[in-house]
N, C-alpha and C positions, 0 to 999 in steps of 0.2 A: 503494499500500499503505500500511495507517495503523501506525504504529509508538506504541507508549506510553513515553513515558519513564519515569524515574524517580520524580519529582512527580506522577504521574499525568496530566499533560497529554498530547496527542495531536499528535505529529507526523506531517505527510506526507510519505512518502520514495519516491523515485523510484528504481528500478532499471533499467537498460539491458543488455541481452542482443545480441550481435553476432548477425544472422544471414546477415551476407555480409560478407567481406573483399575487399577487390581493392586490388592483387594479394595472391592468398593468401598467407602464408606458407609454406613447404616443412615437412611435418610430420616427414619425415626428410631427412637428409643424402642428398643425389645427386650421386654420381659422375660426374667427366667421363668415365669408362670406362662408362657406361650406354649402351646403344643410343639412341640418340636417338625412337626411335618407344616406348620403356619410359617415359623420362623424359615424354614428351607425354602418355602416358595418366596416368601418378603426377601430372604438374601439374593432370589434369582431375578426378581423385581428391581433390586437395588442396580445390580449390575446391567440389565437392560435398560435401565432409565438414562444411561449416560447417549444412547446411539439408538436404542430399539422402542419406542414410545407404546407401539403395538403389542410388541412382547412384553413389556412390562405391564401392561394391561392385564393382559392375560394370565402372566403369573399374580398378579393380584386377586383377579377372579379365582384361580385355583385356589389361594390363600384361603378367600372365604371359603370355599367348598370345602376345605381341610378342617376348617374352625367349625363347619355345621357337622363335619362326619366326627369331630372331637365329642359336639356336644349332641352326641346322636338324632341329629334330625333327621328322619328319613329320607332316602332317595327315591325309594319307589311307592308306589300305591298300587293297591288292586283294581285294573279297570273295569269296565260294564262287560266285557266279555269274559271276563275272569282272568285276565292276563296282566301281567307286572307292566306299570307304565312308568316311565322315567319323571321323575319332578322337575321343572327349571330350577333355575338358581333363586328365581323371584319368588315362586309358590314356596320354596325351601324357606328364603327368609320371613316370608309371611306367616307361615305356621309355626315359626320362632316366637310371634309374637304371644301366643296362649302362654310360653312359661319366661320369657325376658323381652316384653316390649320395648325396653329401653333399646334392648342390643339391636331388636329389629327394625327399630324404627332409624336408628342410625346406618345402619347397613343399607336401608333401601334409601337414605336421602343420599349417601355417598354415591350410591349405583346412578341414581337421578342427575345428581350434579356431574358425573361424569361424561354425560352426553352434551353438557354445553361447550 
């Protein structure tokens, strides 16, 4: 990049932008109380956040899925024809409200904020 000084001279200035950091610093504080499967997905999200935002988002979604697994929120339900049907993440978060409304509301709020 060329930058002009006050006296009219031109100076060449180089800027460097990190594209990858290893090991990636945590972007949020991770408690020791978090399930290891959730922590593993969040660490993958931290690494991806430097250059691959869609991948980071997918890892965050996986972390939420692992959290719901840890909380023993059902993944499937019995369908009309007697077959098991997979529940969507939105449905799983919504059904969590019967046990933990505050967490359910927070996860749904964050989910919708990510679409903006």
